[in-house]
N, C-alpha and C positions, 0 to 999 in steps of 0.2 A: 756485525753491524757495519754498514757502509759509512765511509767518511763523508763529510759535507761535499756536495756537488757530484758525487758518484752514486748512481742508482744501482740497487741490486737487480740482477736479472729476474725477469718474470718467471715464476714457477707455475707452469701450466697445469701441473697435477693438482696443486693446491687450489687454483682457481676452479678447476673442474669439480673438485670435492665440495667446495663452497656452493657452486651452482647446483650440484646434485642435492645437497642438503636443503637448499632453498626450495627446490622443486618438491621434495618430499614433504616439507612443512606446508607448502601451499596445497598439495593434494590431500593432506591429512585434515585440513580445516575447510575444505571445499564442500559446499552443499549445493546439490543440483535442485533447483526450484522449477518445477514444470507445471504447477497449478496456477495458471495465469487468469486474471480477471481484470475487469475495468476498475478504474478509480471512480467511485460514485460521486466524489466531491469536486471533480473537474468537469467543467462544462464541455459537452460534446457538440460538435457542429456536424450535422449530417447533411450530406449532399445527395439529392435524388439522382437516381440512375437514368440512363437513356431509356426512353419509352419503348423502343423497339428491340431492346437487347433482351435475349432470353434469360441470361443468368441473373439479370437485375430484377426481372419480374417474377421469377419463380418463387413460389411460397415455400418457406422452409419451416422446420420444426421450431417450436418456441423454446427458448432457453429459460427454464424456470429459475435457475440460480441467478441469472441476470435480472430477472423481474423482481426477485426477492431483494436483491441488493439495492436496486433503484427505489423500490417501494420503501425500504427502511431508511434510505438516505433522505427521502422527501418527507418523512414523518417529523412531527414536532418532538422536541427533546423529552417532553413529559411522557410521550408514548414509547420512545426508544429506551429510556433509562428509568430505573426505579428511584434513583436519587439524583440531585443536581450534580453536574460535572464541573461547574465553575461557580465562583462566587456570584457572578452576575445572574446565573440561573436560579439562585436561591430566592431572589426577590420574585414573588409571584409563582413559585413552583406549585404550592398547594392552593388551588383556586377555590376549593370547597370550604365554606366556613367551618371552623372547628366547633362552634357552639351554635345550635339552632336559634334563630332569632324569634322572639315572640311578637306576634302581631296583636296588638290590643284593639279590640273592637268595641 
């Protein structure tokens, strides 16, 4: 142990071992995520392309997954989920009356 005011010399071998161990830990827990999609809850602002540009006016294939995600995001909660997700949704969740009303004539 060094006395006060005097630093021990830097041990580069130990620093390299610590760095290597850190890299191994990071690589061990790394997950590569390549399935990218849009966030359906974030507003998208689309800008129209130039009218005479070929790559902007070409018709492309439809992305069915994109259409499903957007359609589901725009549905009411009753159609999305079988049960209410929040306390506020419990009020008015079941809109059909539980007992049929009798109409007296």
